[in-house]
A tleap script that builds the chain and sets N, CA, C and O, in Angstrom:
source leaprc.protein.ff14SB
mol = sequence {
  NMET GLU ASP LYS THR VAL THR GLY LEU PHE
  GLU GLU ILE LYS SER ASP VAL THR ASN TYR
  VAL THR ASN THR ILE GLU ILE VAL ARG LEU
  GLU THR PHE GLU LYS VAL SER LYS GLY THR
  ALA THR THR ALA PHE SER LEU PHE LEU ALA
  GLY LEU ILE PHE MET ILE LEU ALA LEU GLY
  LEU LEU THR LEU GLY PHE TYR LEU GLY ASP
  VAL PHE GLY SER ASN TRP LYS GLY PHE GLY
  VAL VAL THR LEU GLY SER ILE VAL ILE THR
  LEU VAL LEU LEU LEU VAL LYS LYS PRO LEU
  LYS ASN SER ILE ILE ASN SER VAL ILE SER
  PHE LEU LEU ARG LYS GLU ASP GLU GLU VAL
  LYS TYR THR THR LYS CASN
}
set mol.1.N position { 0.985 -1.113 0.160 }
set mol.1.CA position { -0.087 0.159 -0.018 }
set mol.1.C position { 0.714 1.277 -0.088 }
set mol.1.O position { 1.856 1.117 0.341 }
set mol.2.N position { 0.429 2.354 -0.508 }
set mol.2.CA position { 1.697 3.475 -0.621 }
set mol.2.C position { 0.577 4.632 0.626 }
set mol.2.O position { -0.611 4.756 0.924 }
set mol.3.N position { 1.655 5.129 0.922 }
set mol.3.CA position { 1.340 6.225 1.690 }
set mol.3.C position { 1.087 7.238 1.130 }
set mol.3.O position { 1.743 7.722 0.208 }
set mol.4.N position { -0.204 7.820 1.773 }
set mol.4.CA position { -0.790 9.237 1.620 }
set mol.4.C position { -0.715 10.121 2.373 }
set mol.4.O position { -0.892 10.182 3.589 }
set mol.5.N position { -0.375 11.022 1.447 }
set mol.5.CA position { -0.003 12.357 2.102 }
set mol.5.C position { -1.201 13.014 2.940 }
set mol.5.O position { -2.179 12.313 2.680 }
set mol.6.N position { -1.560 13.969 3.769 }
set mol.6.CA position { -2.358 14.701 4.041 }
set mol.6.C position { -3.125 15.579 2.765 }
set mol.6.O position { -4.324 15.857 2.752 }
set mol.7.N position { -2.615 15.763 2.221 }
set mol.7.CA position { -3.555 16.831 1.058 }
set mol.7.C position { -3.944 15.777 -0.235 }
set mol.7.O position { -4.821 16.065 -1.048 }
set mol.8.N position { -3.232 14.641 -0.287 }
set mol.8.CA position { -4.011 13.567 -1.268 }
set mol.8.C position { -5.454 13.393 -0.220 }
set mol.8.O position { -6.572 13.671 -0.656 }
set mol.9.N position { -5.296 13.041 0.790 }
set mol.9.CA position { -6.189 12.357 1.954 }
set mol.9.C position { -7.419 13.599 1.740 }
set mol.9.O position { -8.632 13.386 1.748 }
set mol.10.N position { -6.853 14.719 1.579 }
set mol.10.CA position { -8.039 15.825 2.156 }
set mol.10.C position { -8.746 15.667 0.464 }
set mol.10.O position { -9.961 15.507 0.337 }
set mol.11.N position { -7.961 15.725 -0.564 }
set mol.11.CA position { -8.819 15.854 -1.768 }
set mol.11.C position { -9.353 14.759 -2.133 }
set mol.11.O position { -10.170 14.903 -3.042 }
set mol.12.N position { -9.150 13.365 -1.644 }
set mol.12.CA position { -10.042 12.416 -1.462 }
set mol.12.C position { -11.534 12.866 -0.911 }
set mol.12.O position { -12.603 13.118 -1.466 }
set mol.13.N position { -11.111 12.844 0.350 }
set mol.13.CA position { -12.532 13.690 1.231 }
set mol.13.C position { -13.318 14.694 0.436 }
set mol.13.O position { -14.505 14.420 0.258 }
set mol.14.N position { -12.792 15.951 -0.133 }
set mol.14.CA position { -13.082 16.823 -0.724 }
set mol.14.C position { -13.995 16.322 -1.627 }
set mol.14.O position { -15.191 16.579 -1.484 }
set mol.15.N position { -13.563 15.586 -2.612 }
set mol.15.CA position { -13.922 14.886 -3.566 }
set mol.15.C position { -15.477 13.924 -3.143 }
set mol.15.O position { -16.540 14.266 -3.660 }
set mol.16.N position { -15.411 12.739 -2.174 }
set mol.16.CA position { -16.234 12.200 -1.971 }
set mol.16.C position { -16.932 13.397 -1.105 }
set mol.16.O position { -17.984 13.646 -1.693 }
set mol.17.N position { -16.837 14.033 -0.251 }
set mol.17.CA position { -18.351 15.132 0.159 }
set mol.17.C position { -18.782 15.656 -0.808 }
set mol.17.O position { -19.998 15.845 -0.854 }
set mol.18.N position { -17.798 16.145 -2.101 }
set mol.18.CA position { -18.751 17.273 -3.192 }
set mol.18.C position { -19.717 15.991 -3.759 }
set mol.18.O position { -20.890 16.323 -3.930 }
set mol.19.N position { -19.359 14.424 -4.109 }
set mol.19.CA position { -20.239 13.397 -4.661 }
set mol.19.C position { -21.098 13.272 -3.976 }
set mol.19.O position { -22.097 13.285 -4.696 }
set mol.20.N position { -21.464 13.113 -2.671 }
set mol.20.CA position { -22.054 13.293 -2.060 }
set mol.20.C position { -23.408 14.195 -1.658 }
set mol.20.O position { -24.575 13.866 -1.448 }
set mol.21.N position { -22.678 15.551 -1.646 }
set mol.21.CA position { -24.015 16.424 -2.094 }
set mol.21.C position { -24.155 16.394 -3.259 }
set mol.21.O position { -25.308 16.092 -3.568 }
set mol.22.N position { -23.456 16.582 -4.135 }
set mol.22.CA position { -24.212 16.719 -5.654 }
set mol.22.C position { -25.607 15.354 -5.946 }
set mol.22.O position { -26.641 15.451 -6.607 }
set mol.23.N position { -25.080 14.216 -5.172 }
set mol.23.CA position { -26.024 12.838 -5.339 }
set mol.23.C position { -27.338 13.463 -4.367 }
set mol.23.O position { -28.546 13.484 -4.602 }
set mol.24.N position { -26.749 13.830 -3.484 }
set mol.24.CA position { -27.994 14.266 -2.357 }
set mol.24.C position { -28.991 15.172 -2.883 }
set mol.24.O position { -30.186 15.014 -2.633 }
set mol.25.N position { -28.450 16.333 -3.764 }
set mol.25.CA position { -29.306 17.445 -4.638 }
set mol.25.C position { -30.028 16.683 -5.547 }
set mol.25.O position { -31.257 16.649 -5.600 }
set mol.26.N position { -29.217 16.036 -6.304 }
set mol.26.CA position { -29.962 15.203 -7.313 }
set mol.26.C position { -31.341 14.287 -6.752 }
set mol.26.O position { -32.466 14.505 -7.202 }
set mol.27.N position { -31.110 13.419 -5.884 }
set mol.27.CA position { -32.021 12.518 -5.012 }
set mol.27.C position { -33.081 13.490 -4.688 }
set mol.27.O position { -34.115 12.825 -4.745 }
set mol.28.N position { -33.413 14.814 -4.351 }
set mol.28.CA position { -34.063 15.584 -3.389 }
set mol.28.C position { -34.693 16.144 -4.631 }
set mol.28.O position { -35.909 16.072 -4.808 }
set mol.29.N position { -33.950 16.650 -5.412 }
set mol.29.CA position { -34.697 17.295 -7.216 }
set mol.29.C position { -35.592 16.134 -7.743 }
set mol.29.O position { -36.682 16.417 -8.239 }
set mol.30.N position { -35.166 14.804 -7.655 }
set mol.30.CA position { -36.037 14.127 -8.443 }
set mol.30.C position { -37.179 13.500 -7.344 }
set mol.30.O position { -38.278 13.169 -7.787 }
set mol.31.N position { -36.943 13.383 -6.213 }
set mol.31.CA position { -37.982 13.139 -5.472 }
set mol.31.C position { -38.935 14.283 -5.495 }
set mol.31.O position { -40.075 14.098 -5.070 }
set mol.32.N position { -38.619 15.309 -5.895 }
set mol.32.CA position { -39.421 16.524 -5.687 }
set mol.32.C position { -40.282 16.579 -7.568 }
set mol.32.O position { -41.386 17.069 -7.806 }
set mol.33.N position { -39.653 16.140 -8.254 }
set mol.33.CA position { -40.438 15.822 -9.456 }
set mol.33.C position { -41.542 14.831 -9.152 }
set mol.33.O position { -42.727 15.106 -9.336 }
set mol.34.N position { -41.266 14.075 -8.846 }
set mol.34.CA position { -42.186 12.686 -8.661 }
set mol.34.C position { -43.223 13.030 -8.077 }
set mol.34.O position { -44.336 12.846 -8.570 }
set mol.35.N position { -42.946 13.813 -6.460 }
set mol.35.CA position { -44.591 14.611 -6.007 }
set mol.35.C position { -45.073 15.488 -6.845 }
set mol.35.O position { -46.245 15.156 -7.020 }
set mol.36.N position { -44.810 16.529 -7.535 }
set mol.36.CA position { -45.443 17.167 -8.148 }
set mol.36.C position { -46.072 16.383 -9.406 }
set mol.36.O position { -47.295 16.287 -9.507 }
set mol.37.N position { -45.410 15.960 -10.132 }
set mol.37.CA position { -46.069 15.178 -11.131 }
set mol.37.C position { -47.184 14.039 -10.478 }
set mol.37.O position { -48.252 14.076 -11.089 }
set mol.38.N position { -47.150 13.092 -9.421 }
set mol.38.CA position { -47.846 12.623 -8.770 }
set mol.38.C position { -49.297 13.639 -8.502 }
set mol.38.O position { -50.391 13.351 -8.988 }
set mol.39.N position { -49.104 14.581 -7.835 }
set mol.39.CA position { -49.745 15.739 -7.375 }
set mol.39.C position { -50.862 16.160 -8.688 }
set mol.39.O position { -52.086 16.288 -8.640 }
set mol.40.N position { -49.923 16.312 -9.839 }
set mol.40.CA position { -50.539 16.894 -10.945 }
set mol.40.C position { -51.517 16.087 -11.766 }
set mol.40.O position { -52.457 16.472 -12.462 }
set mol.41.N position { -51.016 14.743 -11.489 }
set mol.41.CA position { -51.818 13.859 -11.885 }
set mol.41.C position { -52.957 13.346 -11.293 }
set mol.41.O position { -53.837 12.936 -12.050 }
set mol.42.N position { -53.135 13.280 -10.031 }
set mol.42.CA position { -53.856 13.052 -8.988 }
set mol.42.C position { -55.038 14.682 -9.345 }
set mol.42.O position { -56.247 14.488 -9.219 }
set mol.43.N position { -54.609 15.976 -9.713 }
set mol.43.CA position { -55.418 16.739 -9.543 }
set mol.43.C position { -56.162 17.113 -11.093 }
set mol.43.O position { -57.072 17.854 -11.464 }
set mol.44.N position { -55.373 16.310 -11.634 }
set mol.44.CA position { -56.076 16.663 -13.288 }
set mol.44.C position { -56.999 15.572 -13.339 }
set mol.44.O position { -57.945 15.860 -14.072 }
set mol.45.N position { -57.102 14.216 -12.747 }
set mol.45.CA position { -57.823 13.238 -12.630 }
set mol.45.C position { -59.134 13.741 -11.734 }
set mol.45.O position { -60.241 13.642 -12.263 }
set mol.46.N position { -59.049 14.170 -10.659 }
set mol.46.CA position { -59.890 14.858 -9.968 }
set mol.46.C position { -60.783 15.834 -10.429 }
set mol.46.O position { -61.981 15.809 -10.148 }
set mol.47.N position { -60.136 16.891 -11.283 }
set mol.47.CA position { -61.000 17.515 -11.762 }
set mol.47.C position { -61.731 17.203 -13.404 }
set mol.47.O position { -62.629 17.862 -13.928 }
set mol.48.N position { -61.125 16.174 -13.886 }
set mol.48.CA position { -61.974 15.712 -15.058 }
set mol.48.C position { -63.465 14.880 -14.070 }
set mol.48.O position { -64.668 14.894 -14.333 }
set mol.49.N position { -62.923 14.414 -13.241 }
set mol.49.CA position { -64.048 13.298 -12.358 }
set mol.49.C position { -65.131 14.343 -11.808 }
set mol.49.O position { -66.355 14.219 -11.781 }
set mol.50.N position { -64.350 15.381 -11.387 }
set mol.50.CA position { -65.619 16.351 -10.779 }
set mol.50.C position { -66.650 17.280 -12.008 }
set mol.50.O position { -67.713 17.881 -11.847 }
set mol.51.N position { -65.905 17.100 -13.084 }
set mol.51.CA position { -66.904 17.680 -14.297 }
set mol.51.C position { -67.547 16.752 -14.698 }
set mol.51.O position { -68.660 17.099 -15.092 }
set mol.52.N position { -67.238 15.195 -14.816 }
set mol.52.CA position { -68.322 14.246 -14.923 }
set mol.52.C position { -69.485 14.184 -14.094 }
set mol.52.O position { -70.677 14.062 -14.375 }
set mol.53.N position { -68.669 14.331 -12.647 }
set mol.53.CA position { -69.925 14.116 -11.878 }
set mol.53.C position { -70.643 15.390 -11.660 }
set mol.53.O position { -71.492 15.268 -10.777 }
set mol.54.N position { -70.566 16.793 -12.272 }
set mol.54.CA position { -71.313 17.675 -12.196 }
set mol.54.C position { -72.376 17.691 -13.489 }
set mol.54.O position { -73.405 18.365 -13.528 }
set mol.55.N position { -71.908 16.825 -14.500 }
set mol.55.CA position { -72.553 16.451 -15.859 }
set mol.55.C position { -74.145 15.762 -15.135 }
set mol.55.O position { -75.336 16.066 -15.064 }
set mol.56.N position { -73.217 14.682 -14.704 }
set mol.56.CA position { -74.295 13.836 -14.026 }
set mol.56.C position { -75.418 14.273 -13.039 }
set mol.56.O position { -76.589 13.898 -13.080 }
set mol.57.N position { -74.921 15.032 -12.250 }
set mol.57.CA position { -75.703 15.820 -11.007 }
set mol.57.C position { -76.960 16.501 -11.875 }
set mol.57.O position { -78.168 16.289 -11.769 }
set mol.58.N position { -76.095 17.569 -12.946 }
set mol.58.CA position { -77.022 18.213 -13.572 }
set mol.58.C position { -78.212 17.646 -14.254 }
set mol.58.O position { -79.383 17.983 -14.080 }
set mol.59.N position { -77.749 16.743 -15.052 }
set mol.59.CA position { -78.668 16.068 -16.096 }
set mol.59.C position { -79.586 14.955 -15.195 }
set mol.59.O position { -80.529 14.320 -15.667 }
set mol.60.N position { -79.135 14.868 -13.892 }
set mol.60.CA position { -79.902 14.205 -12.784 }
set mol.60.C position { -80.881 14.994 -12.315 }
set mol.60.O position { -81.964 14.485 -12.028 }
set mol.61.N position { -80.679 16.244 -12.175 }
set mol.61.CA position { -81.510 17.182 -11.521 }
set mol.61.C position { -82.521 17.757 -12.780 }
set mol.61.O position { -83.724 17.495 -12.791 }
set mol.62.N position { -82.063 18.322 -13.506 }
set mol.62.CA position { -83.102 18.437 -14.744 }
set mol.62.C position { -84.243 17.279 -15.181 }
set mol.62.O position { -85.384 17.482 -15.597 }
set mol.63.N position { -83.590 16.061 -14.960 }
set mol.63.CA position { -84.781 14.811 -14.883 }
set mol.63.C position { -85.480 14.983 -14.166 }
set mol.63.O position { -86.653 15.196 -14.473 }
set mol.64.N position { -85.052 14.964 -12.897 }
set mol.64.CA position { -85.893 15.108 -11.469 }
set mol.64.C position { -87.248 16.024 -11.715 }
set mol.64.O position { -88.439 15.818 -11.484 }
set mol.65.N position { -86.543 17.091 -12.270 }
set mol.65.CA position { -87.252 18.649 -12.377 }
set mol.65.C position { -88.603 18.012 -13.296 }
set mol.65.O position { -89.748 17.966 -12.848 }
set mol.66.N position { -88.263 17.618 -14.447 }
set mol.66.CA position { -89.397 17.147 -15.237 }
set mol.66.C position { -90.251 16.035 -14.477 }
set mol.66.O position { -91.457 16.272 -14.423 }
set mol.67.N position { -90.015 15.411 -14.162 }
set mol.67.CA position { -90.732 13.945 -13.347 }
set mol.67.C position { -91.459 14.672 -12.881 }
set mol.67.O position { -92.630 14.780 -13.243 }
set mol.68.N position { -90.716 15.582 -11.624 }
set mol.68.CA position { -91.828 16.061 -10.679 }
set mol.68.C position { -92.865 17.072 -11.322 }
set mol.68.O position { -94.045 17.005 -10.978 }
set mol.69.N position { -92.507 17.861 -12.105 }
set mol.69.CA position { -93.170 18.597 -13.074 }
set mol.69.C position { -94.634 18.152 -13.240 }
set mol.69.O position { -95.721 18.710 -13.085 }
set mol.70.N position { -94.079 16.468 -13.760 }
set mol.70.CA position { -95.277 15.281 -14.439 }
set mol.70.C position { -96.167 15.101 -13.614 }
set mol.70.O position { -97.346 15.088 -13.968 }
set mol.71.N position { -95.696 14.877 -12.002 }
set mol.71.CA position { -96.123 14.198 -10.985 }
set mol.71.C position { -97.395 15.252 -10.489 }
set mol.71.O position { -98.567 14.923 -10.310 }
set mol.72.N position { -96.693 16.853 -10.296 }
set mol.72.CA position { -97.235 17.730 -9.709 }
set mol.72.C position { -98.282 18.430 -10.876 }
set mol.72.O position { -99.139 19.117 -10.318 }
set mol.73.N position { -98.370 18.416 -11.948 }
set mol.73.CA position { -98.854 18.972 -13.411 }
set mol.73.C position { -98.349 20.351 -13.451 }
set mol.73.O position { -98.943 21.293 -13.974 }
set mol.74.N position { -97.371 20.394 -12.942 }
set mol.74.CA position { -96.673 21.727 -13.465 }
set mol.74.C position { -95.186 21.861 -13.374 }
set mol.74.O position { -94.647 21.975 -12.273 }
set mol.75.N position { -94.560 21.852 -14.391 }
set mol.75.CA position { -93.238 22.321 -14.522 }
set mol.75.C position { -92.649 23.036 -13.521 }
set mol.75.O position { -91.563 22.585 -13.160 }
set mol.76.N position { -93.112 24.201 -12.858 }
set mol.76.CA position { -92.324 25.162 -12.295 }
set mol.76.C position { -92.412 24.757 -10.565 }
set mol.76.O position { -91.622 25.093 -9.682 }
set mol.77.N position { -93.736 23.871 -10.446 }
set mol.77.CA position { -93.884 23.665 -8.763 }
set mol.77.C position { -92.178 22.325 -9.117 }
set mol.77.O position { -91.193 22.213 -8.388 }
set mol.78.N position { -92.439 21.636 -10.322 }
set mol.78.CA position { -91.400 20.208 -10.263 }
set mol.78.C position { -90.071 20.695 -10.044 }
set mol.78.O position { -89.292 19.883 -9.546 }
set mol.79.N position { -89.555 22.067 -10.357 }
set mol.79.CA position { -88.331 22.572 -10.546 }
set mol.79.C position { -88.420 23.814 -9.497 }
set mol.79.O position { -87.397 24.455 -9.256 }
set mol.80.N position { -89.685 24.151 -8.863 }
set mol.80.CA position { -89.230 24.566 -7.734 }
set mol.80.C position { -88.828 23.632 -6.689 }
set mol.80.O position { -87.925 24.056 -5.967 }
set mol.81.N position { -89.326 22.325 -6.398 }
set mol.81.CA position { -89.057 21.497 -5.413 }
set mol.81.C position { -87.337 20.929 -5.481 }
set mol.81.O position { -86.456 20.841 -4.626 }
set mol.82.N position { -87.401 20.627 -6.901 }
set mol.82.CA position { -85.901 20.302 -6.952 }
set mol.82.C position { -84.912 21.715 -6.116 }
set mol.82.O position { -84.028 21.670 -5.261 }
set mol.83.N position { -85.542 22.837 -6.819 }
set mol.83.CA position { -84.163 23.969 -6.078 }
set mol.83.C position { -84.609 24.025 -4.696 }
set mol.83.O position { -83.744 24.323 -3.873 }
set mol.84.N position { -85.542 23.846 -4.364 }
set mol.84.CA position { -85.382 24.134 -2.634 }
set mol.84.C position { -84.535 22.826 -2.507 }
set mol.84.O position { -83.453 23.144 -2.014 }
set mol.85.N position { -84.588 21.534 -2.744 }
set mol.85.CA position { -83.611 20.678 -2.334 }
set mol.85.C position { -82.296 21.191 -2.454 }
set mol.85.O position { -81.500 21.383 -1.534 }
set mol.86.N position { -82.169 21.353 -3.405 }
set mol.86.CA position { -80.608 21.941 -3.919 }
set mol.86.C position { -80.080 22.995 -2.846 }
set mol.86.O position { -78.964 22.987 -2.326 }
set mol.87.N position { -81.038 23.840 -2.638 }
set mol.87.CA position { -80.663 24.785 -1.497 }
set mol.87.C position { -80.716 24.078 -0.024 }
set mol.87.O position { -79.757 24.450 0.652 }
set mol.88.N position { -81.375 23.373 0.504 }
set mol.88.CA position { -81.300 22.951 1.616 }
set mol.88.C position { -79.780 21.895 1.363 }
set mol.88.O position { -79.085 21.879 2.379 }
set mol.89.N position { -79.302 21.186 0.372 }
set mol.89.CA position { -77.872 20.396 0.446 }
set mol.89.C position { -77.237 21.434 0.621 }
set mol.89.O position { -76.445 21.304 1.554 }
set mol.90.N position { -77.205 22.811 -0.036 }
set mol.90.CA position { -76.203 23.812 -0.089 }
set mol.90.C position { -75.910 24.024 1.494 }
set mol.90.O position { -74.830 23.864 2.063 }
set mol.91.N position { -77.192 24.438 2.080 }
set mol.91.CA position { -77.107 25.138 3.253 }
set mol.91.C position { -76.377 23.642 4.490 }
set mol.91.O position { -75.588 23.976 5.374 }
set mol.92.N position { -76.663 22.599 4.384 }
set mol.92.CA position { -75.752 21.512 4.886 }
set mol.92.C position { -74.672 21.812 4.491 }
set mol.92.O position { -74.071 22.581 5.241 }
set mol.93.N position { -74.061 21.458 3.421 }
set mol.93.CA position { -72.868 21.675 3.406 }
set mol.93.C position { -71.963 23.257 4.038 }
set mol.93.O position { -70.877 23.226 4.616 }
set mol.94.N position { -72.638 24.322 3.777 }
set mol.94.CA position { -72.218 25.032 4.248 }
set mol.94.C position { -71.808 24.985 5.970 }
set mol.94.O position { -70.879 25.528 6.568 }
set mol.95.N position { -72.972 24.057 6.488 }
set mol.95.CA position { -72.558 24.097 8.075 }
set mol.95.C position { -71.824 23.187 8.449 }
set mol.95.O position { -71.693 23.119 9.671 }
set mol.96.N position { -70.937 21.970 7.461 }
set mol.96.CA position { -70.169 21.318 7.295 }
set mol.96.C position { -68.822 21.660 6.921 }
set mol.96.O position { -67.934 20.831 6.722 }
set mol.97.N position { -68.709 22.795 6.840 }
set mol.97.CA position { -67.519 23.560 5.758 }
set mol.97.C position { -66.385 23.129 6.497 }
set mol.97.O position { -65.630 22.301 5.987 }
set mol.98.N position { -66.176 23.562 7.580 }
set mol.98.CA position { -64.615 23.671 8.427 }
set mol.98.C position { -64.528 22.044 8.602 }
set mol.98.O position { -63.384 21.654 8.366 }
set mol.99.N position { -65.239 21.218 8.878 }
set mol.99.CA position { -64.659 20.069 9.101 }
set mol.99.C position { -64.632 19.264 7.545 }
set mol.99.O position { -63.929 18.264 7.399 }
set mol.100.N position { -65.232 19.657 6.739 }
set mol.100.CA position { -64.510 19.299 5.582 }
set mol.100.C position { -63.592 19.753 4.806 }
set mol.100.O position { -63.105 19.051 3.920 }
set mol.101.N position { -63.099 21.412 5.103 }
set mol.101.CA position { -62.137 22.065 5.027 }
set mol.101.C position { -60.890 21.164 5.491 }
set mol.101.O position { -59.977 20.720 4.796 }
set mol.102.N position { -61.102 21.034 6.766 }
set mol.102.CA position { -60.015 20.715 7.730 }
set mol.102.C position { -59.302 18.881 7.090 }
set mol.102.O position { -58.171 18.451 7.317 }
set mol.103.N position { -60.490 18.125 6.245 }
set mol.103.CA position { -60.281 16.718 6.111 }
set mol.103.C position { -59.197 16.962 4.754 }
set mol.103.O position { -58.150 16.342 4.565 }
set mol.104.N position { -59.848 18.177 3.784 }
set mol.104.CA position { -59.034 17.775 2.613 }
set mol.104.C position { -58.032 18.636 2.752 }
set mol.104.O position { -57.534 18.870 1.651 }
set mol.105.N position { -57.475 19.257 3.689 }
set mol.105.CA position { -56.179 19.961 4.325 }
set mol.105.C position { -55.610 18.784 4.766 }
set mol.105.O position { -54.501 18.663 4.246 }
set mol.106.N position { -55.960 17.592 5.709 }
set mol.106.CA position { -55.319 16.756 6.028 }
set mol.106.C position { -54.727 15.731 4.912 }
set mol.106.O position { -53.778 15.002 5.200 }
set mol.107.N position { -55.227 15.713 3.846 }
set mol.107.CA position { -55.434 14.175 2.889 }
set mol.107.C position { -54.593 14.910 2.239 }
set mol.107.O position { -53.669 14.169 1.905 }
set mol.108.N position { -54.361 16.255 1.780 }
set mol.108.CA position { -53.221 17.102 1.099 }
set mol.108.C position { -51.863 16.626 1.623 }
set mol.108.O position { -51.016 16.050 0.941 }
set mol.109.N position { -51.756 16.961 3.010 }
set mol.109.CA position { -50.524 17.222 3.705 }
set mol.109.C position { -50.095 15.889 3.868 }
set mol.109.O position { -48.892 15.672 3.723 }
set mol.110.N position { -51.126 14.615 4.243 }
set mol.110.CA position { -50.306 13.196 4.122 }
set mol.110.C position { -49.963 12.737 2.995 }
set mol.110.O position { -49.018 11.955 2.890 }
set mol.111.N position { -50.789 13.212 1.811 }
set mol.111.CA position { -50.299 13.233 0.319 }
set mol.111.C position { -48.612 13.596 0.024 }
set mol.111.O position { -47.766 13.024 -0.663 }
set mol.112.N position { -48.572 14.706 0.805 }
set mol.112.CA position { -47.144 15.315 0.590 }
set mol.112.C position { -46.307 14.408 1.430 }
set mol.112.O position { -45.290 13.986 0.878 }
set mol.113.N position { -46.555 13.989 2.774 }
set mol.113.CA position { -45.355 13.555 3.382 }
set mol.113.C position { -45.066 12.288 3.240 }
set mol.113.O position { -44.009 11.914 3.749 }
set mol.114.N position { -46.167 10.989 2.302 }
set mol.114.CA position { -46.539 10.168 2.727 }
set mol.114.C position { -45.056 9.336 1.469 }
set mol.114.O position { -44.646 9.636 0.348 }
set mol.115.N position { -44.753 8.391 2.340 }
set mol.115.CA position { -43.692 7.779 1.546 }
set mol.115.C position { -44.624 6.317 0.948 }
set mol.115.O position { -45.374 5.501 1.483 }
set mol.116.N position { -44.003 6.575 -0.676 }
set mol.116.CA position { -44.624 5.774 -1.688 }
set mol.116.C position { -44.188 3.930 -1.219 }
set mol.116.O position { -43.021 3.571 -1.059 }
set mol.117.N position { -45.145 3.183 -1.101 }
set mol.117.CA position { -44.734 1.925 -0.703 }
set mol.117.C position { -44.037 1.210 -2.334 }
set mol.117.O position { -43.094 0.421 -2.270 }
set mol.118.N position { -44.403 1.453 -3.157 }
set mol.118.CA position { -43.400 1.256 -4.261 }
set mol.118.C position { -42.379 1.983 -4.714 }
set mol.118.O position { -41.921 1.885 -5.853 }
set mol.119.N position { -41.936 2.822 -3.754 }
set mol.119.CA position { -40.851 3.458 -3.930 }
set mol.119.C position { -39.242 2.526 -3.940 }
set mol.119.O position { -39.058 1.478 -3.322 }
set mol.120.N position { -38.358 3.139 -4.686 }
set mol.120.CA position { -37.410 2.081 -4.901 }
set mol.120.C position { -36.285 2.485 -3.440 }
set mol.120.O position { -35.831 3.562 -3.054 }
set mol.121.N position { -36.168 1.401 -3.039 }
set mol.121.CA position { -35.321 1.708 -1.367 }
set mol.121.C position { -33.791 1.861 -1.796 }
set mol.121.O position { -33.372 0.951 -2.513 }
set mol.122.N position { -32.724 3.072 -1.400 }
set mol.122.CA position { -31.705 3.031 -1.779 }
set mol.122.C position { -30.612 2.268 -0.799 }
set mol.122.O position { -30.462 2.746 0.326 }
set mol.123.N position { -30.077 1.460 -1.061 }
set mol.123.CA position { -29.582 0.545 0.130 }
set mol.123.C position { -27.922 0.590 -0.758 }
set mol.123.O position { -27.693 0.910 -1.924 }
set mol.124.N position { -26.847 0.078 0.469 }
set mol.124.CA position { -25.446 -0.253 0.013 }
set mol.124.C position { -25.297 -1.224 0.477 }
set mol.124.O position { -25.614 -1.536 1.625 }
set mol.125.N position { -24.509 -2.241 -0.763 }
set mol.125.CA position { -24.185 -3.462 0.125 }
set mol.125.C position { -22.644 -3.403 0.533 }
set mol.125.O position { -21.889 -2.778 -0.212 }
set mol.126.N position { -22.166 -3.982 1.607 }
set mol.126.CA position { -21.198 -3.918 1.960 }
set mol.126.C position { -20.181 -4.970 1.616 }
set mol.126.O position { -19.030 -4.880 2.044 }
savepdb mol mol.pdb
quit
């Protein structure tokens, strides 16, 4: 084995530390990209699903309004009942706004802090 000088050891340590810092920054960057891309995909899917649910709900309420209009013998009565039902549901949602908001906030935070099960674990072999 050759004798290493203090300068040589210092240069080797400096190189190792530089590589470690560079690799750590790269890992953090890639993990950030992964979280952002998963969050964006989840948001896009949720928006698409919300739009689809809105369409189904709108068409369902329209159908219910016409059906109740036929039952009551007057379209304005049928749509009036549907409108009153929608107002009641809106008021109930406004009453549970805070717990619903906290639930959504907690879900987002847990999503951001969660370690994925399928995530590759970086290990070193001895």
